[in-house]
N, C-alpha and C positions, 0 to 999 in steps of 0.2 A: 808924764804927769809930774808936777812938782810935789814936794812934801806938803806944801800948804793946801793944794788941791786934794791930796789924799785925806788930810785931816778934815777939810771941809766936807768931803763925801762921807767920811766916817761919822762926823758929828751930826750931819743932817739925817743920815740913815738912822741913827739912834733915835731921832725924833719921830721917824716913820715907823720903826719897829713896833711900838705899842699899838699901832693901828694897822698892823700888817695884813690882817684879814680884809679889812675894809680897802686898804690900798690895793690889794691884789684884785678885788672885785672892780674897782675903779679902772685899773690898768686893763684888764680884759674887756671890759665894756668899751673903753676908748679903742683898744686895738680892733675889736670886731666892728666898731662904728667906722673907723677910717680904712680898714681892710676887710670887709666882709668875707672875701674869698678865703681867708686863712682860718675862719672858724671851723671849717670842716676838718682841720688837722687836729682838733682838740676833742676830748671826750664830752658827752652831753653833761655829765655831772663833773663840774669843774672843781669841786672841793679839794681833791688831792693835788690837782694841777696848781691850784692857787698856793697851797702849802709848799709845793716844790719850787715855784717861783720865788717865794719870799725866803726860803731856806737857802737856795742858790745865791740870791742877792746877798744875803747875810755872810756867806762864806766868801764871796768875791770882795765885798766891801771890807771885811776884816782882813783879807789877804792882800789888799792894795799896797800896804807898806812892805810886802815881800811878794811881788807879783809872780815870781818864778814858782812860788808855792801853789798857786792856783791854776797855772798854765796847763798842767797835765789834765786836770779835770775839765777845764775849758775846752781843750782839744777833743776829749772824749764826748763831751756834750754836743760840740759842734758836729761831729761825725754822726752821732745818733740823730741829730735834727735833720740831716740829709735824708735819713730813712722815713721821717715823718712828712717829708715833702717840702721842707724849708729850703729856700733858695737865697742867694746873696742879696737880692733886692728886698727881701723881707727884713733884713737887719736894720736898715734906716727906719722903716715903718715902726718896728718894735721900739727902736730907740726913741723915736718921736712920742710914742705912747707912753714910754717910761718917763720921759722928761715932763710931759704934760701931767702925769699922775703925780709926780713929785712936786711940781709947781702947785698943783691943787692942794696936796696934802700938807705942804710946808707953809703955804700962804706967805705972810710977810717975811718969813725966813728964807724964801726963794729970792735970792739977790743975783745980780749979774755974775758975781764971783762964784756962788754956788752953782748957777747954771753952767758956767764955763767949766767948773771942776767935774760936774757930772757928765758934761759933754765929752770932756777929755777921757774920763774913766770908760764911758760906753764906747767911745771911738777906738780906744786902745784895745779893749777886750773884743769888740765885734770884728775889728780888722784882723786880729789874731785868729779868731774863730773862723772867719770866712777864709783866711789863708790856709788853715788847717783842713778845713772841710772841702775846699774847692780848688785850692792852689793859690799862689801869690798873685797871679795875673788878675783873678776875680777880686781879691782883696783891694787892688789898686783902683778898680773901677769906681 
């Protein structure tokens, strides 16, 4: 990721943060719409899960300028997700739901540059997490 991409992700996330609860609802609704099979991995009451999602996103976004600061937590998170039933093929689906949610939440502020920055951020982090949880061969697929 370039410094400009990091800045774009951080600036646009600051616009989503005030509506984080709504954004989390939109995200999970979209995720369960496009991948109904993953819904069973989540609790029936999603209140805490939505808070965790937005809290984790905030930590990651704020840590993008010093990526090594968030990698240990990302590694631990990836390994915990294996226990919940997450598989490498779920990561692109989650990424798609995240980008779709951001596009809806940001409206006109969702530009091609913003889309590219978020795609790079998610790709970097998800690739690392897949590698940590399943090994580097899975991350390359």
